[in-house]
C-alpha positions as CSV (number, residue, x, y, z in Angstrom):
1,M,5.3,0.2,22.6
2,R,7.9,2.8,23.3
3,G,8.4,5.3,26.1
4,D,7.3,4.4,29.6
5,D,6.5,0.6,29.1
6,P,8.8,-1.1,31.7
7,Y,9.0,-4.1,29.3
8,M,11.1,-1.9,27.0
9,K,13.4,-0.3,29.6
10,V,17.2,-0.3,29.0
11,H,19.3,-2.4,31.4
12,A,22.4,-1.2,33.2
13,V,25.9,-2.1,32.2
14,D,26.7,-5.7,33.2
15,E,30.0,-7.3,34.4
16,N,31.1,-7.9,30.8
17,G,30.7,-4.2,29.8
18,M,27.5,-4.8,27.8
19,V,24.4,-2.7,27.8
20,W,21.1,-4.5,27.2
21,Y,18.1,-3.2,25.3
22,K,14.6,-4.6,24.8
23,A,13.5,-5.2,21.2
24,D,11.4,-2.1,20.9
25,S,14.0,0.4,22.3
26,E,14.9,3.4,20.3
27,P,16.4,3.5,17.7
28,L,16.2,-0.3,17.1
29,L,13.5,-1.2,14.5
30,L,11.4,-4.3,15.1
31,E,9.6,-5.7,12.1
32,G,7.3,-8.7,11.5
33,F,5.0,-8.6,14.6
34,H,1.5,-7.4,15.1
35,R,2.1,-6.7,18.8
36,C,4.7,-7.3,21.4
37,G,4.8,-6.9,25.2
38,P,5.2,-8.7,28.5
39,E,1.7,-10.3,28.4
40,V,1.7,-11.5,24.8
41,G,5.4,-11.9,23.9
42,F,6.0,-11.4,20.2
43,L,2.7,-12.0,18.3
44,R,2.5,-12.3,14.5
45,L,-1.3,-12.1,14.2
46,E,-4.0,-11.3,16.7
47,G,-7.7,-11.3,16.7
48,S,-10.7,-13.2,18.1
49,G,-12.2,-16.2,16.3
50,L,-9.0,-17.5,14.7
51,P,-8.7,-21.3,14.2
52,P,-7.0,-23.0,17.1
53,G,-4.0,-24.1,15.1
54,V,-3.4,-20.6,13.8
55,E,-3.8,-19.1,17.3
56,A,-1.3,-21.6,18.6
57,H,1.3,-20.7,16.0
58,C,0.8,-17.0,16.1
59,V,3.0,-16.8,19.2
60,Q,6.0,-18.3,17.3
61,S,8.3,-15.6,16.1
62,A,8.9,-16.7,12.4
63,G,9.8,-13.8,10.2
64,G,10.5,-11.3,13.0
65,Q,13.5,-9.1,12.4
66,L,15.3,-6.5,14.4
67,R,17.2,-3.9,12.3
68,F,19.8,-1.3,13.4
69,R,23.1,0.3,12.9
70,T,25.9,0.3,15.5
71,D,29.6,0.8,16.0
72,S,29.7,-1.9,18.7
73,R,32.4,-4.4,18.2
74,R,30.4,-7.1,20.0
75,I,26.7,-8.0,19.9
76,M,25.0,-10.5,22.1
77,V,21.4,-11.8,22.5
78,R,19.9,-13.3,25.6
79,A,16.5,-14.9,25.4
80,S,14.0,-17.2,27.0
81,V,12.1,-19.3,24.5
82,R,9.4,-21.9,24.7
83,L,9.3,-24.7,22.1
84,R,6.4,-26.5,20.6
85,D,6.5,-30.2,19.7
86,N,6.7,-30.7,15.9
87,D,6.9,-34.0,14.0
88,A,9.3,-32.5,11.4
89,D,13.0,-32.6,11.9
90,I,13.6,-28.9,12.5
91,M,17.2,-28.1,13.3
92,S,17.8,-26.5,16.7
93,Y,19.2,-23.2,15.3
94,G,16.2,-22.8,13.0
95,R,13.7,-23.7,15.7
96,L,14.9,-21.6,18.6
97,G,18.0,-19.6,17.5
98,F,18.6,-16.0,16.3
99,D,20.9,-15.4,13.3
100,L,22.6,-12.1,12.3
101,Y,23.2,-10.5,8.9
102,L,25.7,-7.7,8.3
103,G,25.2,-5.1,5.6
104,E,22.6,-2.9,4.1
105,P,19.5,-4.4,2.5
106,Q,20.1,-6.4,-0.7
107,R,23.8,-6.6,0.2
108,S,23.8,-8.3,3.6
109,V,25.7,-11.4,4.5
110,F,25.3,-14.0,7.2
111,I,27.7,-13.1,10.1
112,G,26.7,-15.2,13.1
113,V,24.1,-17.3,14.9
114,S,23.3,-17.6,18.6
115,R,25.1,-20.5,20.2
116,L,22.7,-22.7,22.1
117,N,23.6,-23.9,25.6
118,F,21.5,-27.0,26.1
119,D,22.4,-27.1,29.8
120,T,19.7,-24.5,30.1
121,L,17.1,-26.6,28.2
122,S,14.3,-27.7,30.5
123,G,11.4,-29.5,29.0
124,L,10.0,-27.3,26.2
125,S,11.7,-24.1,27.5
126,A,15.2,-22.8,26.9
127,K,17.1,-19.8,28.3
128,Y,20.5,-18.7,27.0
129,A,22.8,-15.8,26.3
130,S,25.1,-15.9,23.3
131,S,27.4,-13.7,21.3
132,V,26.3,-13.3,17.6
133,F,29.0,-10.9,16.5
134,Q,32.6,-10.3,17.5
135,S,34.8,-7.9,15.5
136,A,38.5,-8.4,15.2
137,D,38.9,-4.7,14.3
138,P,39.9,-2.7,17.4
139,M,38.5,0.4,15.9
140,R,34.8,1.1,16.1
141,K,32.9,1.8,12.9
142,M,29.2,2.0,12.1
143,R,27.8,-1.1,10.5
144,E,24.2,-2.2,9.7
145,F,22.7,-5.4,11.0
146,T,19.5,-7.5,10.7
147,L,18.7,-10.1,13.4
148,N,16.3,-12.8,12.5
149,F,14.0,-14.3,15.2
150,P,13.4,-18.1,15.7
151,L,11.1,-19.8,13.4
152,Y,9.4,-22.3,15.7
153,A,9.7,-20.9,19.3
154,Q,7.7,-18.5,21.4
155,V,10.1,-15.8,22.5
156,E,9.1,-15.1,26.1
157,S,11.8,-12.6,26.8
158,F,14.5,-11.0,24.6
159,E,17.3,-8.5,25.0
160,I,20.1,-7.5,22.8
161,G,23.5,-6.3,24.2
162,F,26.0,-3.8,22.9
163,E,29.3,-2.6,24.3
164,D,29.0,0.2,26.8
165,G,29.4,3.5,25.0
166,A,28.5,2.1,21.6
167,E,26.5,4.3,19.2
168,L,23.1,3.1,18.0
169,A,21.3,4.4,14.9
170,S,18.2,3.6,12.8
171,P,18.7,1.2,9.9
172,T,18.6,2.1,6.2
173,P,14.9,2.7,5.2
174,R,13.2,0.0,3.3
175,M,12.6,0.5,-0.4
176,D,8.8,0.8,0.4
177,F,7.2,0.8,3.9
178,R,4.3,-1.5,2.8
179,P,4.8,-5.1,3.9
180,L,4.5,-8.2,1.8
181,V,2.1,-10.6,3.5
182,C,3.0,-14.3,3.0
183,Y,0.3,-16.7,4.1
184,G,0.8,-20.4,4.1
185,T,1.8,-23.6,5.9
186,S,4.8,-24.9,7.8
187,I,6.8,-24.4,4.6
188,T,6.1,-20.7,4.7
189,Q,6.8,-20.7,8.5
190,G,10.3,-22.1,7.6
191,C,10.1,-25.7,8.8
192,C,13.4,-27.5,8.3
193,A,15.4,-24.4,7.5
194,S,18.7,-24.8,9.3
195,R,18.6,-21.3,10.7
196,P,16.0,-18.4,10.6
197,G,17.6,-16.4,7.8
198,L,17.3,-19.2,5.3
199,C,13.5,-19.6,5.2
200,Y,12.1,-18.2,2.0
201,T,10.3,-15.2,3.5
202,N,13.5,-13.9,5.2
203,R,15.4,-14.5,1.9
204,L,12.8,-12.5,0.1
205,S,13.1,-9.7,2.6
206,R,16.8,-9.4,1.9
207,R,16.4,-9.8,-1.9
208,L,13.6,-7.2,-2.2
209,N,14.5,-4.9,0.7
210,R,10.9,-5.1,2.0
211,T,9.3,-6.1,5.3
212,V,7.9,-9.5,4.8
213,L,5.2,-10.7,7.3
214,N,5.5,-14.4,7.8
215,M,1.9,-15.7,8.1
216,G,2.9,-19.4,7.8
217,F,1.0,-21.6,10.3
218,A,2.3,-25.2,10.5
219,G,-0.5,-27.6,9.7
220,A,-3.1,-24.8,10.2
221,G,-2.9,-22.5,7.1
222,R,-6.0,-23.9,5.4
223,G,-7.6,-20.9,3.7
224,E,-10.2,-20.2,6.4
225,P,-12.3,-17.0,5.8
226,E,-11.7,-15.7,9.4
227,V,-7.9,-15.7,8.7
228,A,-8.5,-13.9,5.4
229,E,-10.4,-11.2,7.3
230,R,-7.5,-10.8,9.7
231,L,-5.0,-10.5,6.9
232,A,-7.2,-8.1,5.1
233,S,-7.2,-5.8,8.2
234,I,-3.4,-5.4,7.9
235,E,-2.7,-1.7,7.3
236,S,-1.2,-0.7,3.9
237,P,-0.2,-4.1,2.6
238,G,2.2,-4.1,-0.4
239,L,1.3,-7.5,-1.7
240,Y,-0.4,-10.8,-0.6
241,L,1.2,-14.1,-1.4
242,L,-1.0,-17.2,-0.8
243,D,0.9,-20.5,-0.5
244,Y,-1.3,-22.9,1.5
245,D,-1.9,-25.9,-0.9
246,P,0.0,-28.4,1.2
247,N,-2.4,-28.0,4.1
248,T,-5.5,-28.8,2.1
249,T,-6.9,-30.9,-0.7
250,P,-7.8,-30.0,-4.3
251,E,-11.4,-30.2,-3.4
252,K,-11.0,-27.9,-0.4
253,L,-8.8,-25.5,-2.4
254,E,-11.6,-25.2,-5.0
255,E,-13.8,-24.1,-2.1
256,T,-11.5,-21.8,-0.1
257,L,-9.3,-20.1,-2.6
258,P,-11.9,-17.9,-4.4
259,Q,-13.5,-16.9,-1.1
260,F,-10.1,-16.1,0.5
261,V,-9.1,-13.9,-2.5
262,R,-12.6,-12.2,-2.6
263,I,-12.2,-11.2,1.1
264,L,-8.7,-9.6,0.4
265,L,-10.0,-7.8,-2.7
266,A,-13.0,-6.4,-0.9
267,K,-10.6,-4.4,1.4
268,H,-7.7,-4.0,-1.0
269,P,-8.9,-4.2,-4.6
270,K,-5.7,-2.8,-6.1
271,V,-3.1,-4.6,-4.0
272,P,-1.3,-7.4,-6.0
273,I,-2.3,-10.9,-5.0
274,L,0.0,-13.8,-6.0
275,T,-1.2,-17.4,-5.4
276,V,1.4,-20.2,-5.5
277,S,0.5,-23.8,-6.2
278,K,2.1,-26.7,-4.4
279,I,5.8,-27.5,-4.8
280,L,6.8,-31.0,-6.0
281,Y,7.2,-33.6,-3.4
282,P,9.7,-36.5,-3.7
283,G,8.5,-39.0,-6.3
284,E,5.9,-36.7,-7.8
285,S,5.8,-35.5,-11.4
286,A,4.7,-32.2,-12.8
287,E,1.8,-34.0,-14.3
288,Q,0.6,-35.2,-10.9
289,N,0.8,-31.7,-9.6
290,R,-1.1,-30.2,-12.6
291,R,-4.5,-30.3,-10.9
292,W,-3.4,-27.9,-8.1
293,A,-2.0,-25.5,-10.7
294,S,-5.2,-25.6,-12.8
295,I,-7.3,-24.6,-9.8
296,H,-5.2,-21.5,-9.2
297,R,-4.9,-20.6,-12.9
298,R,-8.7,-20.9,-13.6
299,N,-9.7,-18.9,-10.5
300,M,-7.2,-16.1,-11.2
301,E,-8.4,-15.9,-14.8
302,Q,-12.0,-15.6,-13.5
303,F,-11.0,-12.7,-11.2
304,R,-9.2,-10.9,-14.0
305,E,-12.2,-11.3,-16.3
306,S,-14.3,-9.8,-13.5
307,G,-12.1,-6.6,-13.6
308,F,-9.5,-7.5,-10.9
309,G,-6.4,-7.1,-13.0
310,N,-3.9,-7.4,-10.2
311,V,-4.5,-11.1,-9.4
312,H,-1.7,-13.5,-10.4
313,F,-0.6,-17.1,-10.3
314,L,2.8,-18.8,-10.0
315,D,3.2,-22.6,-10.7
316,G,4.9,-23.9,-7.6
317,S,5.9,-27.2,-9.4
318,T,8.5,-25.2,-11.3
319,L,10.2,-23.6,-8.2
320,L,12.6,-26.4,-7.1
321,G,14.0,-27.2,-10.6
322,D,14.7,-30.5,-12.4
323,D,16.4,-32.0,-9.3
324,S,13.6,-31.1,-6.9
325,D,14.1,-34.3,-4.9
326,E,17.4,-32.9,-3.7
327,C,15.6,-29.8,-2.4
328,I,13.4,-31.7,0.2
329,A,14.5,-32.4,3.8
330,D,11.7,-35.0,4.6
331,N,8.6,-35.9,2.7
332,C,7.5,-32.4,2.0
333,H,9.5,-29.6,3.7
334,P,12.3,-27.9,1.7
335,N,15.9,-28.0,2.9
336,D,18.1,-24.9,2.6
337,L,18.6,-25.5,-1.1
338,G,14.8,-25.8,-1.5
339,F,14.2,-22.5,0.3
340,Y,16.9,-20.9,-1.8
341,R,15.2,-22.1,-5.0
342,M,11.8,-21.0,-3.9
343,S,13.0,-17.5,-3.1
344,E,15.0,-17.2,-6.3
345,G,11.9,-18.2,-8.3
346,M,9.5,-15.9,-6.4
347,A,11.7,-12.8,-6.2
348,P,11.6,-11.7,-9.9
349,V,7.9,-12.3,-10.0
350,L,7.3,-10.3,-6.9
351,R,9.6,-7.5,-8.0
352,R,7.6,-7.2,-11.3
353,L,4.3,-7.1,-9.5
354,L,5.5,-4.5,-7.0
355,E,6.8,-2.3,-9.7
């Protein structure tokens, strides 16, 4: 997507002294997308025969990240995004905003979020330009940044602006180039996170210094074999995390989970696979959730007995802690505290499997 593609051309200096770049301009590093371009926008997963719900959510940019270093004292984004109706109460910044982190991987901190001008909101589309970083230091110095893309919007156009004359450089290399593939539901996609960087997949990316492919599809991640085939086709995966219980039933999980895992193992027999059972919903007890966990545990044990030693299980009912009711925004989706607890519980397990 580099070179002569007009979609990726650099724009001239504007009246505010900013130079605008497309997402795939050198030396910016775009992560988290299968394909991008003027005809498809930013696409997380692509392929024929996908379930309609998965296909509809593939165009939403959850988990997309733009990484770079620059000495620019000001950074802006301007974008056109298309929203999708959703019953959950997703905050506007998480649904259609971009947020920016400052610092190298594993030491980055939140620094700014795109300010949304709702005068530009028309129907299900929005178009805006916003500053996401403004340094008070008059001297230029190189800094590292990560820009997280919206969780529930289709990004139809995107540009990032730097001061005229600013230096741009590639970001610090990841600890490992192989991505972590997280498959699941609206929870995985980040529903109800107040801004993009707070969903658990983006938290894990910062904690582990790895590219994390967000394959959460709201209401549509149900363990279908055709989706497993597409995920198995991802080149050089570092790990698969399967977290789709909330979109199914125990009976359907019994049917789909072993087949889904078999498809991944057929292509990547040595790549770690971690399945995660359902988190606790308000009013539920660990005892009520035990059936979900038992399905995961029994199936993973059977795979290991068959010689697949890199298949593992994490009990999701333990992730939110003793006060799990304080970690939920609605009847099922985590709030920011819930996403924090999920990432903190998953990170050491993933780190151990990756080592």
